[in-house]
C-alpha positions as CSV (number, residue, x, y, z in Angstrom):
1,M,11.1,8.3,-3.5
2,K,12.1,4.6,-1.8
3,K,8.9,4.8,0.4
4,L,7.0,5.4,-2.8
5,L,8.8,2.8,-4.5
6,L,7.6,0.7,-1.1
7,R,4.3,1.8,-2.2
8,L,3.6,1.2,-5.2
9,I,4.8,-3.1,-5.0
10,L,2.4,-3.5,-2.2
11,F,-0.7,-2.1,-4.3
12,Y,0.5,-4.5,-6.7
13,R,0.9,-6.9,-4.6
14,K,-2.7,-6.5,-3.0
15,Y,-4.6,-5.5,-6.5
16,L,-3.2,-6.9,-9.4
17,S,-0.7,-9.9,-8.6
18,P,-3.7,-11.8,-7.4
19,L,-5.2,-11.1,-11.4
20,K,-1.9,-13.0,-12.9
21,S,-3.3,-16.7,-13.1
22,T,0.6,-17.7,-12.8
23,K,2.9,-17.8,-10.3
24,C,6.2,-16.7,-9.6
25,P,9.1,-19.2,-10.0
26,Y,10.8,-18.0,-7.7
27,F,11.2,-17.2,-4.4
28,P,11.3,-15.2,-2.8
29,S,8.7,-13.7,-6.0
30,C,9.5,-10.9,-7.6
31,S,7.6,-8.7,-5.1
32,Q,9.2,-10.2,-1.9
33,Y,12.5,-10.0,-3.5
34,G,12.0,-6.0,-4.4
35,L,10.5,-5.0,-0.9
36,E,13.7,-6.5,0.9
37,A,16.1,-5.2,-1.7
38,V,14.5,-1.3,-1.8
39,E,14.6,-1.7,1.9
40,R,18.1,-3.1,2.2
41,F,19.7,-1.0,-0.5
42,G,17.4,2.1,-1.0
43,F,16.0,3.0,-3.8
44,I,18.5,3.4,-6.7
45,K,20.7,0.5,-6.3
46,G,17.4,-2.0,-4.5
47,G,15.5,-0.5,-7.6
48,F,18.5,-2.1,-10.1
49,L,18.2,-4.9,-8.3
50,M,14.2,-5.3,-8.4
51,I,14.7,-5.0,-12.2
52,W,16.9,-7.2,-13.1
53,R,14.7,-10.0,-11.1
54,I,12.0,-9.1,-13.4
55,L,14.0,-8.5,-16.5
56,R,15.5,-12.5,-15.4
57,C,11.4,-13.9,-14.8
58,N,10.0,-15.3,-17.6
59,P,8.4,-17.9,-18.9
60,F,11.9,-19.8,-20.2
61,S,13.1,-19.2,-17.3
62,K,13.3,-22.3,-14.3
63,G,12.9,-20.0,-11.0
64,G,14.6,-21.4,-8.0
65,Y,15.3,-19.9,-4.8
66,D,17.6,-16.3,-5.4
67,P,17.2,-14.7,-2.4
68,V,18.3,-10.1,-2.4
69,P,22.1,-10.4,-1.9
70,T,24.2,-9.4,0.8
71,K,25.9,-5.7,0.8
72,K,29.0,-8.0,-0.1
73,E,27.9,-9.8,-3.0
74,I,26.8,-6.1,-4.2
75,K,30.3,-5.0,-3.8
76,T,31.1,-8.0,-5.6
77,F,29.1,-7.5,-8.1
78,Y,29.9,-3.9,-8.9
79,K,33.4,-4.3,-9.4
80,F,33.5,-5.5,-12.7
């Protein structure tokens, strides 16, 4: 499942992203964030982080620097 998700993200980056007229307001881009999150945390946690990021990426968002959290930061997040 992890490999499939990574391939879907790469497909999006290569073929669909260039067709968009707008750029991602975040750094790293949402697709790069997704790749890093899935590589670091796997299909479920990484997929959740990627979806959460995509939901935050909208025209009303300021964007900016938003790296994939570390494993320590994730443990703090899941405590709640």
